[in-house]
C-alpha positions as CSV (number, residue, x, y, z in Angstrom):
1,M,-119.8,1.5,70.7
2,F,-120.4,3.8,73.4
3,E,-120.0,6.6,71.3
4,K,-122.3,5.4,69.0
5,I,-125.0,4.3,71.3
6,L,-124.7,8.3,73.1
7,M,-125.1,10.0,69.8
8,I,-128.4,7.9,68.7
9,V,-129.6,8.5,72.5
10,L,-129.0,12.2,72.3
11,F,-130.6,12.6,69.1
12,F,-134.0,10.4,70.1
13,A,-133.9,12.6,73.1
14,M,-133.9,15.9,70.4
15,T,-136.6,14.7,68.2
16,A,-139.1,13.8,70.9
17,G,-138.2,17.4,72.5
18,I,-139.6,19.1,69.5
19,G,-142.6,17.1,69.2
20,V,-143.8,17.6,73.1
21,Y,-142.8,21.5,72.2
22,C,-144.9,21.9,69.5
23,R,-148.0,20.2,70.6
24,K,-149.3,23.6,71.8
25,R,-148.4,25.0,68.2
26,A,-151.2,22.2,66.9
27,S,-154.6,23.0,68.3
28,S,-155.8,23.2,65.0
29,V,-156.5,20.5,62.2
30,G,-154.8,24.0,60.1
31,D,-152.1,24.0,62.5
32,F,-151.7,20.1,62.5
33,V,-151.7,19.2,58.5
34,L,-150.6,22.4,57.1
35,G,-148.2,24.5,59.8
36,G,-150.9,27.4,59.6
37,R,-149.6,28.2,56.1
38,S,-146.4,30.1,57.7
39,V,-144.0,28.1,57.1
40,G,-140.9,30.0,56.1
41,P,-138.5,28.9,53.1
42,W,-135.8,27.4,55.2
43,L,-138.0,24.9,57.0
44,T,-140.2,24.1,53.6
45,A,-136.5,23.7,51.4
46,F,-135.5,21.3,54.4
47,A,-138.5,19.6,54.8
48,Y,-138.9,19.2,50.9
49,G,-135.5,17.7,50.9
50,T,-135.8,15.3,53.8
51,S,-139.3,14.0,52.9
52,Y,-137.3,13.4,48.9
53,F,-134.8,11.3,50.9
54,S,-134.2,8.5,52.9
55,S,-133.2,5.4,54.0
56,V,-134.8,4.1,50.7
57,V,-132.1,6.5,48.7
58,F,-128.9,6.0,51.1
59,V,-129.7,2.1,51.5
60,G,-131.8,0.5,48.6
61,Y,-131.6,2.4,45.9
62,A,-127.8,3.9,46.0
63,G,-127.0,0.3,47.2
64,Q,-128.7,-1.5,43.5
65,F,-128.1,1.3,41.2
66,G,-124.5,1.9,42.4
67,W,-124.1,-2.0,41.5
68,N,-126.2,-2.0,38.1
69,F,-124.4,1.4,36.8
70,G,-121.6,2.1,38.3
71,V,-120.1,6.0,38.6
72,S,-123.0,6.5,36.1
73,A,-125.6,6.4,38.8
74,A,-125.1,9.9,39.6
75,W,-126.5,10.9,37.2
76,I,-130.1,9.8,39.4
77,G,-128.9,12.4,41.8
78,I,-128.3,14.9,39.1
79,G,-131.8,14.2,37.8
80,N,-133.1,14.5,41.5
81,A,-131.4,18.2,41.7
82,L,-132.7,19.6,38.5
83,I,-136.1,18.0,37.4
84,G,-137.1,16.6,41.2
85,S,-136.5,20.0,43.1
86,L,-135.6,22.6,41.0
87,L,-138.6,22.6,38.1
88,A,-140.8,21.7,40.9
89,W,-140.6,24.3,42.6
90,V,-140.0,26.5,39.8
91,I,-143.8,25.1,37.6
92,M,-145.2,23.6,40.4
93,G,-144.5,26.0,43.9
94,R,-146.4,29.2,43.3
95,R,-149.2,27.9,41.1
96,T,-150.1,24.7,43.9
97,R,-149.8,27.2,46.9
98,V,-152.5,30.0,45.0
99,M,-154.9,27.4,44.1
100,T,-154.9,25.4,47.4
101,K,-155.5,28.3,49.1
102,H,-158.2,29.7,47.1
103,Y,-159.6,26.4,47.9
104,E,-159.0,26.2,51.5
105,S,-157.6,22.6,50.4
106,A,-155.3,21.0,53.1
107,T,-154.5,17.5,50.7
108,M,-154.1,16.4,47.6
109,P,-158.0,14.5,47.4
110,D,-159.5,17.8,48.4
111,F,-158.0,19.8,46.0
112,F,-159.1,17.2,43.4
113,A,-162.6,17.0,44.6
114,K,-162.8,21.0,44.5
115,R,-161.1,21.8,40.8
116,Y,-162.9,18.7,39.1
117,D,-166.3,19.0,41.2
118,S,-166.3,15.7,42.1
119,R,-166.7,14.1,45.8
120,A,-166.0,10.5,43.9
121,L,-162.6,12.2,43.1
122,R,-161.9,12.7,46.9
123,T,-162.9,9.2,47.7
124,A,-161.1,7.2,45.2
125,S,-157.5,9.0,45.9
126,S,-157.5,9.3,49.8
127,I,-157.9,5.6,49.3
128,I,-155.3,5.0,46.8
129,I,-153.3,7.1,49.1
130,F,-153.6,5.8,51.9
131,L,-153.4,2.1,50.4
132,F,-149.8,2.7,48.5
133,L,-148.3,5.0,51.1
134,V,-148.2,2.2,53.4
135,P,-145.2,0.4,51.2
136,Y,-143.2,3.4,50.8
137,S,-143.1,3.8,54.7
138,A,-142.4,-0.2,55.1
139,S,-139.7,0.5,52.8
140,V,-137.8,3.1,54.9
141,Y,-138.4,1.5,57.8
142,K,-136.3,-1.9,56.3
143,G,-133.6,0.5,54.9
144,L,-133.2,1.8,58.4
145,S,-133.5,-1.0,59.7
146,G,-131.2,-3.4,57.9
147,L,-128.1,-1.0,58.8
148,F,-129.1,-0.5,62.2
149,S,-129.2,-4.5,63.1
150,I,-125.6,-5.0,61.1
151,C,-123.7,-1.9,63.4
152,F,-125.5,-2.6,66.2
153,G,-125.8,-6.3,66.3
154,I,-129.6,-5.7,67.1
155,D,-133.0,-8.0,65.9
156,F,-134.3,-6.2,63.2
157,N,-137.4,-6.2,64.2
158,Y,-136.8,-4.6,67.3
159,C,-135.2,-2.0,65.3
160,I,-138.1,-1.4,63.7
161,L,-140.3,-1.4,66.6
162,G,-137.9,1.8,68.3
163,I,-138.1,3.7,65.3
164,A,-141.8,3.2,64.9
165,L,-142.1,4.5,68.4
166,L,-139.9,7.5,68.1
167,T,-141.3,8.8,65.1
168,G,-145.2,8.4,66.3
169,I,-144.4,10.4,69.1
170,Y,-143.4,13.3,67.4
171,V,-145.6,13.2,64.7
172,I,-148.7,13.1,66.8
173,L,-147.8,15.1,69.5
174,G,-146.5,17.8,67.6
175,G,-148.2,17.4,63.5
176,Y,-146.6,19.4,60.6
177,M,-145.0,22.1,62.2
178,A,-142.6,19.2,64.7
179,A,-142.0,17.1,61.6
180,A,-140.4,20.3,59.5
181,I,-138.3,21.4,62.4
182,N,-137.0,18.2,62.8
183,D,-136.3,18.1,58.7
184,F,-134.4,21.0,59.1
185,I,-131.7,19.8,61.8
186,Q,-132.3,16.2,60.5
187,G,-131.2,17.7,57.2
188,I,-128.3,19.8,58.4
189,I,-126.7,16.2,59.9
190,M,-127.7,14.7,56.8
191,L,-125.6,17.5,54.6
192,V,-122.8,17.0,56.8
193,G,-123.1,13.1,57.4
194,I,-122.8,12.5,53.6
195,V,-119.6,14.2,52.5
196,M,-117.8,12.5,55.5
197,V,-119.3,9.2,54.1
198,V,-118.4,9.4,50.3
199,A,-115.1,10.6,51.6
200,G,-114.1,7.7,54.1
201,V,-115.5,5.0,51.1
202,L,-113.3,6.5,49.0
203,N,-110.4,6.9,51.2
204,G,-111.0,3.1,51.7
205,Q,-110.0,2.1,48.2
206,G,-107.0,4.6,48.1
207,G,-108.6,7.7,47.1
208,F,-110.8,9.2,44.2
209,M,-108.4,8.1,41.5
210,E,-107.7,4.4,42.7
211,S,-112.0,4.4,43.1
212,I,-112.2,4.9,39.7
213,Q,-109.3,2.3,38.1
214,K,-110.3,-0.4,40.5
215,L,-114.2,-0.1,39.2
216,S,-113.0,0.2,35.6
217,Q,-111.2,-3.0,35.8
218,I,-114.8,-4.5,36.9
219,P,-116.7,-6.7,34.1
220,S,-120.1,-5.8,33.2
221,E,-122.9,-8.5,33.3
222,T,-124.8,-6.3,31.2
223,A,-122.1,-5.2,28.9
224,P,-119.4,-8.1,28.4
225,G,-118.1,-6.1,25.2
226,L,-118.0,-2.5,27.3
227,S,-114.5,-2.3,29.0
228,G,-114.8,-0.1,31.9
229,A,-118.9,0.2,32.0
230,F,-119.0,1.0,35.9
231,A,-116.5,3.9,35.4
232,S,-118.5,5.0,32.1
233,F,-120.3,8.0,31.7
234,F,-123.8,6.4,31.2
235,G,-122.6,2.9,32.4
236,P,-123.7,-0.4,31.2
237,A,-127.6,-0.2,30.7
238,P,-128.6,3.8,29.5
239,A,-131.9,3.2,29.1
240,S,-132.5,1.6,32.0
241,L,-130.4,4.4,34.2
242,L,-132.9,6.8,32.2
243,G,-136.0,4.7,33.6
244,V,-135.0,5.2,37.1
245,V,-134.1,9.2,36.8
246,I,-137.7,9.7,35.5
247,M,-139.2,7.7,38.2
248,T,-137.4,9.0,41.1
249,S,-137.1,13.0,39.3
250,L,-140.4,13.3,37.7
251,G,-141.9,11.5,40.3
252,T,-142.1,13.3,42.8
253,W,-144.3,16.5,41.3
254,G,-147.1,13.7,41.5
255,L,-146.4,12.7,45.5
256,P,-148.8,13.8,47.7
257,Q,-146.4,14.0,50.6
258,M,-144.2,15.8,48.4
259,V,-146.5,18.5,46.7
260,H,-148.0,19.0,50.6
261,K,-145.2,21.0,50.7
262,F,-145.9,23.6,48.3
263,Y,-149.2,24.1,51.0
264,T,-147.5,25.4,53.6
265,I,-145.3,27.9,51.1
266,K,-145.6,31.1,54.1
267,N,-144.5,34.0,50.6
268,E,-142.9,34.9,47.8
269,K,-139.3,34.9,49.4
270,A,-139.9,31.1,50.4
271,I,-140.3,30.5,47.0
272,H,-137.5,31.8,45.7
273,T,-135.1,30.9,48.7
274,G,-136.7,27.4,49.0
275,T,-135.9,26.8,45.2
276,I,-132.4,27.6,45.9
277,I,-132.2,26.0,48.4
278,S,-133.9,22.7,48.1
279,T,-131.8,21.7,45.0
280,V,-128.2,22.8,46.3
281,F,-129.8,19.8,48.8
282,A,-130.6,17.1,46.2
283,L,-127.8,17.6,44.7
284,V,-125.5,17.0,47.4
285,I,-127.6,14.0,49.2
286,A,-128.3,12.3,46.2
287,G,-125.5,12.8,44.2
288,G,-123.4,11.4,47.1
289,S,-125.8,8.8,47.7
290,Y,-125.5,7.4,44.4
291,F,-121.8,8.7,43.8
292,M,-120.9,6.5,47.0
293,G,-123.2,3.2,46.2
294,A,-121.3,3.4,42.7
295,F,-118.4,1.4,44.6
296,G,-119.9,-0.8,45.9
297,R,-118.6,-3.9,44.4
298,L,-115.3,-2.7,45.8
299,Y,-116.4,-3.7,49.1
300,Y,-119.4,-6.5,48.8
301,A,-118.7,-9.8,47.3
302,P,-121.7,-12.2,45.5
303,A,-122.9,-15.0,47.3
304,A,-121.4,-18.2,46.2
305,D,-124.6,-19.1,44.1
306,G,-123.7,-15.8,42.7
307,S,-127.0,-14.0,44.0
308,V,-126.7,-10.1,45.2
309,S,-128.8,-8.6,48.6
310,F,-128.9,-5.3,47.3
311,D,-130.1,-3.9,50.6
312,S,-126.9,-5.3,52.8
313,I,-124.8,-3.4,49.8
314,V,-124.2,-0.1,51.6
315,P,-124.3,-1.7,55.0
316,Q,-121.5,-3.8,54.2
317,M,-119.4,-1.0,52.7
318,L,-119.9,1.3,55.4
319,S,-119.0,-1.4,57.8
320,T,-116.0,-2.2,56.4
321,C,-114.6,1.1,55.4
322,L,-115.4,3.3,58.4
323,P,-114.2,3.9,61.7
324,D,-117.0,3.8,65.0
325,I,-117.3,7.1,65.2
326,L,-118.7,7.5,61.4
327,I,-120.2,4.7,61.4
328,G,-122.2,6.8,64.6
329,V,-122.8,9.8,62.4
330,V,-124.1,7.5,59.5
331,M,-126.6,6.2,61.7
332,I,-127.7,9.9,62.8
333,L,-127.6,10.8,58.8
334,V,-129.9,7.5,58.0
335,L,-132.2,8.5,60.9
336,S,-132.0,11.8,59.9
337,A,-133.2,10.7,56.6
338,S,-135.7,8.0,57.4
339,M,-137.4,9.8,60.3
340,S,-138.0,12.9,58.5
341,T,-140.1,11.0,55.4
342,L,-141.7,8.9,57.5
343,S,-143.3,11.7,59.6
344,S,-144.0,13.4,56.0
345,L,-146.1,9.9,54.9
346,V,-147.5,9.6,58.4
347,I,-149.1,13.1,58.1
348,T,-150.0,12.7,54.7
349,S,-151.7,9.4,54.9
350,A,-153.5,10.1,57.8
351,S,-155.3,13.6,57.4
352,T,-155.8,12.4,53.8
353,F,-158.3,9.4,55.3
354,V,-159.9,11.4,58.4
355,L,-160.3,14.6,56.1
356,D,-161.0,13.0,53.0
357,F,-162.3,9.9,53.0
358,L,-164.3,9.5,56.0
359,R,-166.3,12.7,54.7
360,V,-168.2,10.4,53.6
361,F,-169.3,9.8,56.6
362,G,-170.2,13.0,58.0
363,V,-166.5,13.7,59.6
364,Q,-166.9,17.4,58.4
365,D,-169.4,17.8,61.3
366,I,-167.3,16.7,64.0
367,K,-165.4,19.3,66.2
368,P,-162.0,20.5,65.3
369,Q,-160.6,18.8,68.3
370,R,-162.6,15.5,67.5
371,Q,-161.1,15.4,63.8
372,I,-156.9,16.2,65.4
373,L,-157.5,13.4,67.6
374,A,-159.0,11.3,64.4
375,I,-155.6,12.1,62.4
376,R,-153.6,10.9,65.6
377,V,-155.0,7.9,65.8
378,L,-154.6,7.4,62.3
379,C,-151.3,8.3,62.3
380,G,-150.7,5.2,64.6
381,F,-152.9,3.1,62.9
382,F,-150.6,4.0,59.4
383,I,-147.3,3.6,61.3
384,V,-148.6,-0.1,62.8
385,L,-149.3,-1.3,59.4
386,S,-146.2,0.0,58.2
387,V,-144.2,-2.2,60.5
388,V,-145.9,-4.9,59.4
389,I,-145.2,-5.1,56.0
390,A,-141.4,-3.8,57.0
391,M,-141.3,-7.4,58.9
392,N,-141.8,-9.3,56.1
393,P,-138.4,-10.4,55.0
394,G,-139.6,-11.2,51.3
395,S,-140.0,-7.4,50.8
396,L,-137.0,-5.8,48.9
397,I,-137.0,-2.6,49.6
398,T,-136.3,-0.8,46.1
399,A,-139.6,-3.1,45.1
400,L,-141.9,-1.3,47.4
401,M,-140.6,1.9,46.8
402,A,-140.7,2.0,42.9
403,L,-144.7,0.4,43.2
404,S,-145.5,3.1,45.6
405,W,-143.7,5.7,44.1
406,G,-145.1,4.4,40.3
407,A,-148.7,4.0,41.7
408,L,-149.2,7.3,43.0
409,A,-147.5,9.6,41.1
410,G,-148.5,7.4,37.6
411,S,-152.1,8.4,39.1
412,F,-152.1,11.6,40.1
413,L,-149.3,13.7,38.0
414,G,-151.4,14.3,34.8
415,P,-154.5,15.3,36.8
416,F,-152.2,17.8,39.4
417,L,-150.0,19.2,36.9
418,Y,-152.3,20.0,33.9
419,G,-155.3,21.3,36.5
420,L,-152.7,23.7,38.2
421,F,-152.6,25.0,34.1
422,S,-154.9,24.2,31.9
423,K,-159.0,25.1,31.7
424,R,-159.6,22.1,29.5
425,V,-158.9,19.0,31.8
426,T,-161.5,17.1,32.1
427,R,-163.0,14.6,35.3
428,G,-162.8,11.6,32.8
429,S,-159.5,12.2,32.3
430,V,-158.4,11.9,35.8
431,W,-160.1,9.1,35.9
432,A,-158.1,7.8,32.9
433,S,-155.3,8.6,34.6
434,F,-155.9,7.3,38.1
435,I,-156.8,3.4,36.0
436,T,-153.9,3.4,34.0
437,G,-151.4,4.4,37.2
438,I,-152.5,1.8,39.5
439,G,-153.5,-0.4,36.4
440,I,-149.8,-0.4,35.0
441,N,-148.2,-0.9,38.5
442,I,-150.8,-3.2,39.3
443,A,-150.3,-5.2,36.1
444,N,-146.4,-5.5,36.9
445,Q,-146.9,-6.8,39.9
446,L,-148.8,-9.8,38.6
447,F,-146.8,-10.5,35.1
448,H,-143.5,-9.3,35.8
449,F,-143.0,-7.6,32.1
450,A,-140.7,-5.1,33.3
451,E,-138.5,-3.9,36.5
452,P,-140.4,-2.4,39.1
453,T,-138.4,1.1,38.1
454,M,-139.3,1.0,35.1
455,A,-143.0,0.1,35.5
456,G,-143.3,3.0,37.7
457,A,-141.7,5.2,34.8
458,M,-143.7,4.0,32.5
459,A,-147.1,4.9,34.4
460,I,-145.4,8.4,35.1
461,L,-145.2,9.4,31.4
462,T,-148.3,7.2,30.7
463,S,-150.3,9.9,32.6
464,L,-148.9,13.4,31.3
465,V,-150.1,11.0,27.5
466,V,-153.9,10.2,29.2
467,V,-154.9,13.2,30.4
468,P,-154.9,15.6,27.6
469,L,-156.0,13.1,25.0
470,V,-158.8,11.7,27.5
471,S,-159.5,15.7,27.7
472,F,-160.9,16.4,24.1
473,V,-162.9,13.2,24.0
474,T,-164.7,13.7,27.6
475,P,-167.2,16.6,28.6
476,R,-166.0,19.7,29.7
477,L,-166.2,21.0,33.1
478,S,-169.0,24.3,33.5
479,D,-167.6,27.5,32.4
480,A,-168.3,28.9,35.8
481,H,-166.6,26.4,37.5
482,V,-163.5,26.5,35.7
483,E,-163.6,30.1,35.7
484,D,-163.3,29.9,39.6
485,A,-160.9,28.4,40.1
486,F,-158.6,30.1,37.5
487,S,-159.8,33.6,39.3
488,C,-157.3,33.2,42.0
489,Y,-154.5,33.9,39.5
490,D,-155.6,37.1,38.3
491,E,-156.4,38.3,41.7
492,K,-154.6,41.7,41.8
493,I,-152.4,42.4,44.8
494,N,-148.7,44.0,44.0
495,A,-149.1,41.8,41.1
496,P,-151.3,38.9,39.7
497,H,-151.0,36.4,41.2
498,K,-149.7,33.7,39.2
499,F,-146.4,35.5,39.2
500,V,-146.7,36.6,43.4
501,L,-147.6,35.2,46.3
502,N,-147.9,38.3,49.1
503,E,-147.6,37.6,52.7
504,E,-149.6,40.3,53.8
505,A,-152.7,40.1,51.5
506,E,-153.5,36.7,52.8
C-alpha cells in the first residue's frame, strides 16, 4: 500500500508543478486556449492520443465490449488507430490548421460562424458543446474513481473530489500548454503501463495460449450455436461490433476537443510526425485495452441473478491478477489517461462558452485578461458540474460516453469535414445536422430503440448523408464569402497551402 500511495503523491506533485510552471505562458487568450499555435509534433500527437483515450476506454469500454465481443473487441482498437487517428490526421490535419488560422478561430463554434457566415450557429454549437461535454467528463470521473475506490478502499465520492481538484489546479493555472506537457508525460506512462497490464492479465491465466483456450470454452449468450465465439475473429455480434468501431473511430473527426488539437499544429513537420506517433499510440493503448478486456470473463463472475456490472469488470480483473506494485502502475496509467482527457474537455468547454456563447453579450469587448479570468472561472464551473453528475450512482460509464460522442460527432462531423473541402455546403445543411445529431441521441434516451453506441453510430453516419443532401436543396452562401474561405489553401508559400504548412510564412 505504501508504494501505491507514494507513486500517486509523486504523480500529483509533478502534475500540479507543471501547471504552476506554465502559468506565465498562459498570459493571453491565444496562449491559454491554443498554446500560441506553436505546439510541436510530439506534444500535439500525444495531446491527441491522450485526449482520445481515458479511463472510459480502459475501465468502461474495455470491460463492457471485452465482455460482449471477446477477443474481437481488439478490432475497436485497430479502428481507433487507422480511422480515428491515421485518417483523421491525413485528411483533416493540414486543412483544419490552415482554415482556422485564416479565420483566426480558436474554437469550433467560431469556425462555424465564420465559415457559414452565421452568428446563430456560433451560439447553438457552443451550447451543444457545453451541454454534451459534461456527461463525457462525468464518465471519465466515474471510471477513474471506481478503480481508485476498489484498489485503495477510499469512498467513491472522495476519489472524484480529489481528482477534480488536481485537474482544476493545473488546467486553470497553465491552460493548454500545461495540459500538453502533462499529456506528453502521461502518454509515456500509459504506453509502458498498458504493456505491463496486458502481460499481467495473460500471465494470471497461464499465458496467451492458455488464456485463449479458456476463453474459447465459454458459451455465448447472443450466439449459442457458435462454438468459441469469444475467441473468434469477429466475435458473437459482428454488427454491434461495427457500430462501436464507427462511433469510437469516425466519431473523433467531429469532436471539438479532438479537432482542437489540429488548430495548434506548429508546422509541416508536426503533421507528418504527429500522424505516425498518434497512430502508433492509438494502436498500443486502444488495442491493448480492448484486448485486455476480452479476458474479463475469466476473472469476473456475474451476480446471482445473472446481472453484470460492466464498470466493475476491469477493476476486478486487475485487483485479482496484479501485485501491489503493478496496481500502483495501473493507478498512474488510469490517472494519466483520465486527467489528460479531462483537461482537454475542460479547456474546450470553458473557452467555447466564454469566447462564443458569451460573445452574444459583448464579451469580445472585454479586455483579454478578463476573458482569461472568465475562462478560468468557467473551467472550475465545468469541473463542478461534471462531478455532480459523476456522483449519480445510476449512470453507466459507457452510456454517458456514448451520449456525448454520439450527440457531438453526430451534430458536427458533416458540417466541419465538408466545410473544409466543399464550397457547396450550405447554412441550412449545418442546422439539419445539428437537429438530427441531437435528435437521434435524445430520442434514443427516451424510447430506447437501440444501444447507446449504435444510436451514436447512426447519428454520425446520418450527419455525413444529411449535409450533402440538404445542401442541394437549400440556398448557397455568396460566391464572395465562399471564395474568401477557400483562398487560404491557394496562398503561395513554397507550395500551395493546401499541400504544405510553412512555419516561416506565418
